[in-house]
Each structure stands twice: as structure tokens, then as C-alpha cells.
Legacy VTK file of the C-alpha trace (Angstrom):
# vtk DataFile Version 3.0
C-alpha trace
ASCII
DATASET POLYDATA
POINTS 176 float
0.000 0.000 0.000
2.836 2.421 0.878
4.385 1.852 -2.564
1.179 2.690 -4.391
0.648 5.839 -2.312
4.178 7.119 -2.915
3.989 6.309 -6.641
0.761 8.274 -6.939
2.295 11.160 -5.038
5.400 11.171 -7.244
3.507 12.055 -10.375
0.660 13.838 -8.618
2.715 16.170 -6.439
1.112 19.605 -6.440
3.179 21.816 -8.746
1.013 24.830 -7.982
2.073 24.837 -4.334
5.675 25.933 -4.257
7.702 26.766 -1.189
10.874 28.758 -1.779
12.978 26.182 0.036
11.760 23.226 -2.063
13.581 24.144 -5.282
17.060 22.739 -4.976
20.267 22.910 -6.938
20.898 19.202 -7.577
24.626 19.828 -8.007
25.069 21.250 -4.498
22.197 19.674 -2.542
23.891 17.567 0.116
22.764 14.383 1.774
22.220 16.068 5.141
19.621 18.355 3.516
17.846 15.398 1.909
17.732 13.448 5.158
16.598 16.533 7.118
13.737 17.041 4.616
12.289 13.644 5.489
8.908 14.077 7.186
7.304 11.361 9.309
9.679 8.795 7.846
8.777 9.701 4.245
11.581 11.006 1.982
11.012 14.406 0.319
9.176 13.730 -2.930
9.530 17.219 -4.425
13.309 17.167 -4.013
13.463 13.564 -5.213
11.658 14.470 -8.428
14.181 17.236 -9.118
17.135 14.951 -8.397
15.727 12.201 -10.608
14.998 14.594 -13.465
18.522 15.976 -13.275
20.142 12.533 -13.070
17.904 11.261 -15.873
19.117 13.984 -18.226
22.752 13.270 -17.384
22.141 9.568 -18.081
20.253 10.235 -21.343
17.032 8.744 -19.975
14.020 10.875 -20.982
11.262 8.850 -19.258
9.913 9.821 -15.833
9.272 6.465 -14.144
7.372 6.832 -10.841
7.930 3.256 -9.730
11.725 3.427 -9.914
11.733 6.977 -8.493
10.062 5.784 -5.319
12.593 3.017 -4.752
15.533 5.256 -5.628
14.355 8.004 -3.295
14.154 5.580 -0.392
17.530 4.013 -1.242
19.244 7.388 -1.684
17.852 8.681 1.591
19.129 5.564 3.365
22.524 5.823 1.642
22.775 9.538 2.405
22.248 8.922 6.115
25.748 7.436 6.314
27.478 10.213 4.346
25.783 13.542 5.148
28.356 15.766 3.419
28.166 13.985 0.046
25.936 15.415 -2.668
22.613 13.634 -2.908
23.048 13.629 -6.707
26.167 11.457 -6.479
24.212 8.873 -4.483
21.265 9.158 -6.880
23.480 8.567 -9.904
25.133 5.552 -8.288
21.855 3.964 -7.221
20.203 4.789 -10.568
22.710 2.483 -12.295
21.154 -0.509 -10.542
17.709 0.208 -12.027
16.814 -0.577 -15.626
16.083 2.500 -17.709
12.455 2.649 -18.747
11.844 3.362 -22.413
8.070 3.529 -22.142
5.858 5.851 -20.177
3.329 8.631 -20.472
5.643 11.349 -19.235
8.698 11.820 -21.442
11.021 14.790 -21.782
11.409 14.075 -25.494
7.723 13.568 -26.404
5.321 15.104 -23.894
3.508 18.102 -25.339
1.723 20.861 -23.513
-1.549 19.311 -24.729
-0.598 16.041 -22.995
-0.117 17.976 -19.768
-3.374 19.930 -20.199
-5.266 16.653 -20.657
-4.091 15.320 -17.282
-2.749 18.140 -15.104
-3.262 16.277 -11.828
-1.087 13.370 -12.907
1.335 15.633 -14.762
2.116 18.096 -11.982
4.867 15.848 -10.599
6.236 15.580 -14.131
6.607 19.376 -14.222
8.896 19.181 -11.175
10.850 16.255 -12.682
11.106 18.028 -16.056
12.495 21.164 -14.422
15.390 19.135 -13.002
15.807 17.460 -16.399
15.976 20.766 -18.308
18.492 22.250 -15.853
20.858 19.330 -16.477
20.181 19.333 -20.216
20.850 23.051 -20.656
23.612 23.261 -18.062
21.953 26.401 -16.701
20.484 26.890 -13.220
17.415 28.709 -14.618
14.250 27.128 -13.300
10.502 27.472 -13.626
10.409 26.599 -9.933
12.161 29.859 -9.016
8.898 31.236 -7.623
5.156 30.881 -8.067
5.003 33.658 -10.697
7.602 31.911 -12.881
5.763 28.600 -12.561
2.419 30.236 -13.368
3.933 31.940 -16.429
5.321 28.643 -17.710
1.946 26.905 -17.256
0.168 29.772 -19.036
2.636 29.675 -21.952
2.252 25.922 -22.178
-1.556 26.285 -22.313
-1.160 28.771 -25.198
1.128 26.384 -27.110
-0.504 22.941 -26.867
1.413 21.372 -29.759
4.870 22.269 -28.470
7.007 20.012 -26.333
6.835 20.958 -22.668
10.617 20.937 -22.429
10.924 23.571 -25.168
8.375 25.885 -23.522
10.056 25.297 -20.165
13.507 26.216 -21.444
12.124 29.454 -22.901
10.356 30.389 -19.648
12.935 29.353 -17.036
14.613 32.162 -15.139
LINES 1 177
176 0 1 2 3 4 5 6 7 8 9 10 11 12 13 14 15 16 17 18 19 20 21 22 23 24 25 26 27 28 29 30 31 32 33 34 35 36 37 38 39 40 41 42 43 44 45 46 47 48 49 50 51 52 53 54 55 56 57 58 59 60 61 62 63 64 65 66 67 68 69 70 71 72 73 74 75 76 77 78 79 80 81 82 83 84 85 86 87 88 89 90 91 92 93 94 95 96 97 98 99 100 101 102 103 104 105 106 107 108 109 110 111 112 113 114 115 116 117 118 119 120 121 122 123 124 125 126 127 128 129 130 131 132 133 134 135 136 137 138 139 140 141 142 143 144 145 146 147 148 149 150 151 152 153 154 155 156 157 158 159 160 161 162 163 164 165 166 167 168 169 170 171 172 173 174 175
């Protein structure tokens, strides 16, 4: 039951509710921060989505896979407990190697259009968070649509106006 709940939360995380301290820089986010973000024994999903998106881009894996994300988030949090000064990304990348890369899925950096998102915003809101991490690694720039609520709202509005465009392309244009 816990697995199903976390998997649903991974792709259904509310993108419209954004706290300033939730957007992370995956390259500098250390294990101690990840472990400290754990609430009631549950690892931080928002931060996990960003880490997975970033690591996915570096590994050339464009599919957001909620089932492997859940397991990796738990494993990385456990691994990070022993090495609090390491970057969480280094643990994520190491653990990611033990999971097969998914080549199928509804949410893909290379194929998901704004229309796909508009058709299922509840399920896609976690993908927005994942995709932001992905685009930051892909572009090599820290610009993010998760900078603040206004930036996120602008991205979502631009995406709604451009339903046939890839979400990643609209995101890159609107990240600050």
C-alpha cells in the first residue's frame, strides 16, 4: 500500500504549491539536507523528483518512471544517512545504475507536449517538477521554472497557449 501511495504522489505532487525552500540545486544539494527534509519517515518527494529529473538527463534517460523513483528516493535517503556531506546527486546517480532504464511511459522529456499535460494536469504536476530538473541538467543552466510561483504560473500559461509544443521547449524558454 505504501508503494502505491508514494507512486501516486510522485507524479501527482502539487506543482502549484511551491515553497521557496523546495527548489534545490541538484549539483550542491547535500545528503544532510535530503535526510533533514524527510517528514514522518517519508523522503522528500519534491526534491526527489528534481534529483531524478537531473540525473535522468545526465544519463540520457528521458522517461519519468514513478515506480523506480520511489525506490531510488528511499535508497538514496538511506545511503545519504551514512554520508551527510556527500551530494545527494552522487548517491542518486550511483543507485540509478542498478535500475533498468524505462523506455516507455506517459511522461517523457522528449515527447510530452503541452496538450498532454493539459489533458491530465493532476497526474502531470509531478512531471513538471521532474522536467524542471531534467531541463536544468540538459541546458547546463540553473534557470528554473520553480524559481517562484510567478515563474511557474507563467510557464503553465505559456504551455496552455502552445498545446502542440514540447513541454521541455516551452520550459527552457520560460525558465529564469
